[in-house]
N, C-alpha and C positions, 0 to 999 in steps of 0.2 A: 269655318264651318265647325257646327258643334259635332260632338262626339255621340256615339250611340247611349251614353248614359244620362243625356240632356233630352229633354223635350222641347226646347226652346231653339229651334235649328237656325243658325245664321243664314243669312240670305248669300246666295253664289253670284259670282259676277256673271255676264252675259253666256260665257264658255266655262264650262267644268273643266279644269285642268289640275295638272300636279296632285298633290294631297289629297285635294277636293274630290277629284276623278277616282283616285285609288281607293277612297272611303266608300263612294258611291258604286264602285265595282264589287268591292268587298261585301258590301250590303246584299247587292243581287246575287251574287255566287251563294251567299248564304239562305236565298230562297226569299229576300224581303221579310215581311211581318213587322210586327209591334216593335217599336213605337212609330213605325212607318218610316218611310224614304229619308234619309239624312240630308236632306236639302228642301229649297223650294223650287220646284222645277217650273212653276209659272214664270220665274225670272228668266229662264235660260233661252239664249238665242241660238245656241249651237249645242250639238251633243255627239261626241266620239264615241262609238261603242264597237269599234272596228276590232275582229278576232277575240271578242269577249264571250260569247255563247258557245265557243269549242275549248276543249281542253285537250291536252295529250296524255293518253294512258299507256303502259306497257300490256301488252298481250303475250303470255307465256304460251309456247308452243313446245313441241317435241318432234324429235324423228329418231330414226333407228340408233344414232349414234349418241346425239346429246340433245340436251333442251335448249330452246332459242328464245330469246324475245323480241317481239317487233313492236313498235310504236304505232298507235291508231288515234286518229282525231274523233272526240266522240262530242256530239251536241248537248250542251248543257241544259237540259229540259226544265230545271228548277229555277235557274238565272233568268232564262227566257220567258217563264211564266210569270215571274216577278216583274220584270220589265214591261210586258203587255197589259198586267192587270193594275199594277200598283205606279207604273211611271208613264205610260203612254197615255194616258186620259189626261195627265196633267200638263203634257208640252204644248200648252197652248199658244206658246210665242215663239216656239223654236222654228227658225228659218232654215236651218241646214243640219241634217243629221248624217252619219255615217254607221252603216251596218256592214260593211266591209269584211270578207273572209269570215262569215258566219255558217257556213253548209246550210243555210236556208232551203235550199233546194237540192240537198243532197240525197240522201236515203228518206224514204218516205217524207214526202215534202207535204203532205197534206196535214199528216199527224201534228207538223211541227207549225204550219201556217195557218191552222183553223182559228185559234183565238185572236192572231194578229188580224186575219181578214176581217173578223167579227167586229174588233175594235176599230179598224180603218172605215168600215162602212158605218160605224156609229159616229164618225166625224172626227175622229183623231186627227192630229197634226194640221190643223185647219189652216196654218200659215206657212206650211214647210214648203221652201221653193228650190232646195237642192238637197238630193237623195243621192247616197253612193249605196249602190247594191252589187258592187264588185266584187268577184271570186266568192259566189253565192250559189254556183251549179244551176243557174237559170237555163232552161232548155232540158235540162236533164229528164224531167217528167214527161208524160204525156203531151202531145199537143193542148188537149183539153185541158189537165193539169195546169200547164204554164199560162194558157190564156187565163184560167181563173185565178191564178196567183197575181198576176199582173194586174187584172181589173180590180182585185179586191186591195192590195196592199200601196198602189201609188196614189200619193196625195194628190187631189185635184188641183191643187194650186202649184204644182211643179213647174219649175223654169228651166233647171238643171238636172240631168239625171246621169249618172254614170254607171254603166252595165258592162264595164272592162271585165277582162278575165272571168268571162262567162262562155259556154260554147254556143255562142249566136247561131252558129250555121244550123242549129237544131231548131231555131225558131220558124213556125210558120208564118203565112202573111196573115193570118188571123191573129198571132200573137204581136205582131208588128203592129196592126190595125188597133189592137186594143190599148197599146201604148198611146198611139196618136189621139184615140178617142177620149182617153183618160186625160191626156196631158197635151191637147192641142196649141197650147202656147209656149210648148217647149222650144227654149232658144238656144241651149247648149247640150250636146249628147256626146258621151265619150264611150268609143266601143273600142278601145285599143285590146289588141291581144286577145282578140274574140273570136278567133278561126273563121272569118268571114271568107277566106279563100275557099272553104269548103262547102259554101252555099249551093253553088250549082256548077254546071258545066259552062253554062252562059252567065257567069256571076257578075260581070259588070253590069248587065242589064237587070237582073234581079237586083243588085244592090242601089241601082239607080230608082228602081221602082218602089223598092222599099223607102229610101230617103226621101222620095216624092211625099210621102205621107206627113212629112213635116216640115211645112213650107216657111215656118217662122224660125226656123235654125238660124242663128247667127255664128256658132262655133260648131266645129265637129270635128271629132278626132277618131281617125282610122289608122293609127299607128300600129305597127307591130302585128299586121292581119296577113302577112305572107301574100299580099296582093301583087299580082303581075301585071303591067301595063304601060302605057306611055302616059305622057302629059296631055296627048291629045286625047286618049281613052278617057281620063279623068275629065277634061273639058266638055266632052260630049256627053257621056253617062251620068255625072254628077252635080257639075256646075249648073246646068240649066233649069235643073229641078229644084234649086235652093235658092231663089233669088235674092235672099236677104243674108246668104252667106258671107262671111267676112273673114273667118280664120279657119283653114282646113289643116288639119295634123295629119302629115301622111309619112312620117318618117319610120325607119326600119321596114319598108316594103321594098319589093323589087320593081322599082320605078325605073322605066326606061326599057322593060322586056316586053315583048309581044308575046 
């Protein structure tokens, strides 16, 4: 890949990795700008931007005895802005993208996602089939905000979606229905470590009703959710509602407990 001193950018392989990815991330961290992105994004099939739009900074505080310093994760508005305005519209062939761990729905989610939502509504990521939104605080906003975010940012072509490590017990039925309406063809859904045990006192029935919205699912991961129950409960509450299911991940739960 060409460096920033050249206007003749070399084509990238299908996936941006190693030195090429590092150069891209440096350019985003600088806020983008002339002479433009250091690659041909139109050639990419995969793009990994996990944990890129956050950085850790030291916050100095004080108490009566001595000064102290703590670390805080900060959302990188400049890098995210460059991604939305200069990169996203050119990802016309990307089929797989990761935005894991970017605090997209942490503090003030609307401020962060307005531009992304607008870009998605204008047809960005037309071929994206796999999207990783894990560890982004989905569910922390109001139900209306969460529903709006999901409706705006999920590509219509989605087949595989990773929502792990989000507080999904805070999702309302409208939120789940929005995912189902946007991506009715969803075949793979990963919900690991999403605090699903906190959904409701009648958790299994609520979970089963939620999953019923995704009849095309072939693979489902419910690992590490603190769910308690027997194989009979799984067979009664989950399996009949997912007629096409072939793979169910259920490790690190309290299986066998009633």
